[in-house]
mmCIF file of the C-alpha atoms, coordinates in Angstrom:
data_MODEL
# 
_entry.id   MODEL 
# 
loop_
_atom_site.group_PDB 
_atom_site.id 
_atom_site.type_symbol 
_atom_site.label_atom_id 
_atom_site.label_alt_id 
_atom_site.label_comp_id 
_atom_site.label_asym_id 
_atom_site.label_entity_id 
_atom_site.label_seq_id 
_atom_site.pdbx_PDB_ins_code 
_atom_site.Cartn_x 
_atom_site.Cartn_y 
_atom_site.Cartn_z 
_atom_site.occupancy 
_atom_site.B_iso_or_equiv 
_atom_site.pdbx_formal_charge 
_atom_site.auth_seq_id 
_atom_site.auth_comp_id 
_atom_site.auth_asym_id 
_atom_site.auth_atom_id 
_atom_site.pdbx_PDB_model_num 
ATOM 1  C CA . MET A 1 1  ? -50.147 15.507  -100.224 1.00 0.00 ? 1  MET A CA 1 
ATOM 2  C CA . ILE A 1 2  ? -52.810 13.004  -101.262 1.00 0.00 ? 2  ILE A CA 1 
ATOM 3  C CA . CYS A 1 3  ? -50.645 10.141  -99.724  1.00 0.00 ? 3  CYS A CA 1 
ATOM 4  C CA . ARG A 1 4  ? -50.610 11.894  -96.291  1.00 0.00 ? 4  ARG A CA 1 
ATOM 5  C CA . MET A 1 5  ? -54.169 12.362  -96.492  1.00 0.00 ? 5  MET A CA 1 
ATOM 6  C CA . TYR A 1 6  ? -54.730 8.769   -97.319  1.00 0.00 ? 6  TYR A CA 1 
ATOM 7  C CA . PHE A 1 7  ? -52.818 7.561   -94.422  1.00 0.00 ? 7  PHE A CA 1 
ATOM 8  C CA . LEU A 1 8  ? -54.334 10.023  -92.065  1.00 0.00 ? 8  LEU A CA 1 
ATOM 9  C CA . PHE A 1 9  ? -57.970 8.774   -93.108  1.00 0.00 ? 9  PHE A CA 1 
ATOM 10 C CA . LEU A 1 10 ? -56.667 5.136   -92.859  1.00 0.00 ? 10 LEU A CA 1 
ATOM 11 C CA . SER A 1 11 ? -55.262 5.736   -89.560  1.00 0.00 ? 11 SER A CA 1 
ATOM 12 C CA . VAL A 1 12 ? -58.382 7.202   -88.317  1.00 0.00 ? 12 VAL A CA 1 
ATOM 13 C CA . GLY A 1 13 ? -60.307 4.570   -89.537  1.00 0.00 ? 13 GLY A CA 1 
ATOM 14 C CA . LEU A 1 14 ? -58.334 1.913   -87.956  1.00 0.00 ? 14 LEU A CA 1 
ATOM 15 C CA . VAL A 1 15 ? -58.248 3.644   -84.594  1.00 0.00 ? 15 VAL A CA 1 
ATOM 16 C CA . ALA A 1 16 ? -62.200 3.737   -84.893  1.00 0.00 ? 16 ALA A CA 1 
ATOM 17 C CA . ILE A 1 17 ? -62.370 0.105   -85.695  1.00 0.00 ? 17 ILE A CA 1 
ATOM 18 C CA . ASN A 1 18 ? -60.014 -0.797  -82.948  1.00 0.00 ? 18 ASN A CA 1 
ATOM 19 C CA . LEU A 1 19 ? -62.194 1.170   -80.516  1.00 0.00 ? 19 LEU A CA 1 
ATOM 20 C CA . ILE A 1 20 ? -65.382 -0.407  -81.754  1.00 0.00 ? 20 ILE A CA 1 
ATOM 21 C CA . LEU A 1 21 ? -63.851 -3.811  -81.477  1.00 0.00 ? 21 LEU A CA 1 
ATOM 22 C CA . MET A 1 22 ? -62.559 -3.278  -77.930  1.00 0.00 ? 22 MET A CA 1 
ATOM 23 C CA . GLU A 1 23 ? -65.942 -2.145  -76.813  1.00 0.00 ? 23 GLU A CA 1 
ATOM 24 C CA . PHE A 1 24 ? -67.487 -5.203  -78.436  1.00 0.00 ? 24 PHE A CA 1 
ATOM 25 C CA . MET A 1 25 ? -64.907 -7.639  -76.697  1.00 0.00 ? 25 MET A CA 1 
ATOM 26 C CA . GLN A 1 26 ? -65.695 -5.819  -73.366  1.00 0.00 ? 26 GLN A CA 1 
ATOM 27 C CA . ASN A 1 27 ? -69.472 -6.358  -73.694  1.00 0.00 ? 27 ASN A CA 1 
ATOM 28 C CA . THR A 1 28 ? -68.717 -10.130 -74.485  1.00 0.00 ? 28 THR A CA 1 
ATOM 29 C CA . ILE A 1 29 ? -66.721 -10.510 -71.418  1.00 0.00 ? 29 ILE A CA 1 
ATOM 30 C CA . ARG A 1 30 ? -69.243 -8.924  -69.227  1.00 0.00 ? 30 ARG A CA 1 
ATOM 31 C CA . LYS A 1 31 ? -71.947 -11.212 -70.679  1.00 0.00 ? 31 LYS A CA 1 
ATOM 32 C CA . GLU A 1 32 ? -69.564 -14.130 -70.232  1.00 0.00 ? 32 GLU A CA 1 
ATOM 33 C CA . GLU A 1 33 ? -68.914 -13.196 -66.427  1.00 0.00 ? 33 GLU A CA 1 
ATOM 34 C CA . ARG A 1 34 ? -72.602 -12.809 -66.006  1.00 0.00 ? 34 ARG A CA 1 
ATOM 35 C CA . ILE A 1 35 ? -73.200 -15.990 -67.357  1.00 0.00 ? 35 ILE A CA 1 
ATOM 36 C CA . LYS A 1 36 ? -70.468 -17.680 -65.147  1.00 0.00 ? 36 LYS A CA 1 
ATOM 37 C CA . ILE A 1 37 ? -71.970 -16.191 -62.184  1.00 0.00 ? 37 ILE A CA 1 
ATOM 38 C CA . ALA A 1 38 ? -75.298 -17.540 -63.026  1.00 0.00 ? 38 ALA A CA 1 
ATOM 39 C CA . VAL A 1 39 ? -73.974 -21.047 -63.424  1.00 0.00 ? 39 VAL A CA 1 
ATOM 40 C CA . LEU A 1 40 ? -72.123 -20.835 -60.320  1.00 0.00 ? 40 LEU A CA 1 
ATOM 41 C CA . THR A 1 41 ? -75.062 -19.563 -58.477  1.00 0.00 ? 41 THR A CA 1 
ATOM 42 C CA . GLU A 1 42 ? -77.203 -22.329 -59.660  1.00 0.00 ? 42 GLU A CA 1 
ATOM 43 C CA . GLN A 1 43 ? -74.633 -24.968 -58.693  1.00 0.00 ? 43 GLN A CA 1 
ATOM 44 C CA . ASN A 1 44 ? -74.343 -23.600 -55.333  1.00 0.00 ? 44 ASN A CA 1 
ATOM 45 C CA . GLN A 1 45 ? -78.073 -23.822 -54.901  1.00 0.00 ? 45 GLN A CA 1 
ATOM 46 C CA . LYS A 1 46 ? -78.050 -27.388 -56.039  1.00 0.00 ? 46 LYS A CA 1 
ATOM 47 C CA . ASN A 1 47 ? -75.296 -28.190 -53.582  1.00 0.00 ? 47 ASN A CA 1 
ATOM 48 C CA . ARG A 1 48 ? -77.206 -26.565 -50.749  1.00 0.00 ? 48 ARG A CA 1 
ATOM 49 C CA . ILE A 1 49 ? -80.387 -28.700 -51.591  1.00 0.00 ? 49 ILE A CA 1 
ATOM 50 C CA . ALA A 1 50 ? -78.431 -31.770 -51.763  1.00 0.00 ? 50 ALA A CA 1 
ATOM 51 C CA . ASP A 1 51 ? -76.743 -31.003 -48.597  1.00 0.00 ? 51 ASP A CA 1 
ATOM 52 C CA . TYR A 1 52 ? -80.116 -30.125 -46.763  1.00 0.00 ? 52 TYR A CA 1 
ATOM 53 C CA . GLN A 1 53 ? -81.602 -33.440 -48.199  1.00 0.00 ? 53 GLN A CA 1 
ATOM 54 C CA . ASP A 1 54 ? -78.501 -35.436 -46.887  1.00 0.00 ? 54 ASP A CA 1 
ATOM 55 C CA . ARG A 1 55 ? -79.165 -33.852 -43.450  1.00 0.00 ? 55 ARG A CA 1 
ATOM 56 C CA . GLU A 1 56 ? -82.774 -34.530 -43.482  1.00 0.00 ? 56 GLU A CA 1 
ATOM 57 C CA . GLU A 1 57 ? -81.866 -38.300 -44.410  1.00 0.00 ? 57 GLU A CA 1 
ATOM 58 C CA . ILE A 1 58 ? -79.616 -38.599 -41.568  1.00 0.00 ? 58 ILE A CA 1 
ATOM 59 C CA . TYR A 1 59 ? -81.833 -36.930 -39.279  1.00 0.00 ? 59 TYR A CA 1 
ATOM 60 C CA . GLU A 1 60 ? -84.649 -39.296 -40.315  1.00 0.00 ? 60 GLU A CA 1 
ATOM 61 C CA . ARG A 1 61 ? -82.486 -42.504 -39.841  1.00 0.00 ? 61 ARG A CA 1 
ATOM 62 C CA . GLN A 1 62 ? -81.591 -41.169 -36.436  1.00 0.00 ? 62 GLN A CA 1 
ATOM 63 C CA . ARG A 1 63 ? -85.072 -40.513 -35.521  1.00 0.00 ? 63 ARG A CA 1 
ATOM 64 C CA . ARG A 1 64 ? -86.044 -44.091 -36.605  1.00 0.00 ? 64 ARG A CA 1 
ATOM 65 C CA . LYS A 1 65 ? -83.152 -45.635 -34.713  1.00 0.00 ? 65 LYS A CA 1 
ATOM 66 C CA . ASN A 1 66 ? -84.023 -43.803 -31.621  1.00 0.00 ? 66 ASN A CA 1 
ATOM 67 C CA . ALA A 1 67 ? -87.845 -44.720 -32.057  1.00 0.00 ? 67 ALA A CA 1 
ATOM 68 C CA . ARG A 1 68 ? -86.907 -48.596 -32.069  1.00 0.00 ? 68 ARG A CA 1 
ATOM 69 C CA . LEU A 1 69 ? -84.843 -48.112 -28.786  1.00 0.00 ? 69 LEU A CA 1 
# 
């Protein structure tokens, strides 16, 4: 009887530990996803700024070229 109680207690404890670990892992994954989205958003903004600057430079070159003509 004591052996059964011991295994029951052990089983319940292991289930509780597994649930806690699963919650911790899910929270970690959510945080990583938020960080990844933030990094991708920042890269996207930098790419847009660089694209805008490239277009602005092309426009300025064309404007100067047309002003000489």
